[in-house]
C-alpha positions, 0 to 999 in steps of 0.5 A, a space after each residue: 513469495 510462492 504465488 502472486 496471490 500471496 504477494 498481493 496479500 503480503 503487499 496489502 498488509 504491509 501497506 496497511 501496517 507500514 504505509 510510510 515506510 512502504 512509500 519511502 521504499 518505493 522511491 528506490 525500488 521501481 518494482 515495488 512502486 509498480 507493485 503498489 500502483 498495481 494493487 491500489 488499482 485493483 483495490 479501487 476496482 473492488 470498492 471505490 472506498 480505496 481512494 486517495 483519501 483512504 490512503 491519506 487516512 492510512 498514512 496519517 494514522 501512522 504519523 499519529 501513532 509514532 507521535 
């Protein structure tokens, strides 16, 4: 990480591409869990489309791909 903006971008990218893995990692890292919650909050402020239904669809997409 070279800047907070880059950290947010990388975390967003990882959430979109590896959502279930990130959720698993948050179980053992309170720092990561806090970052995920903060990023989800920021995204929700930008657009109401980033609601829990959005994240459920992202998570489901990864489950379907792995089957």
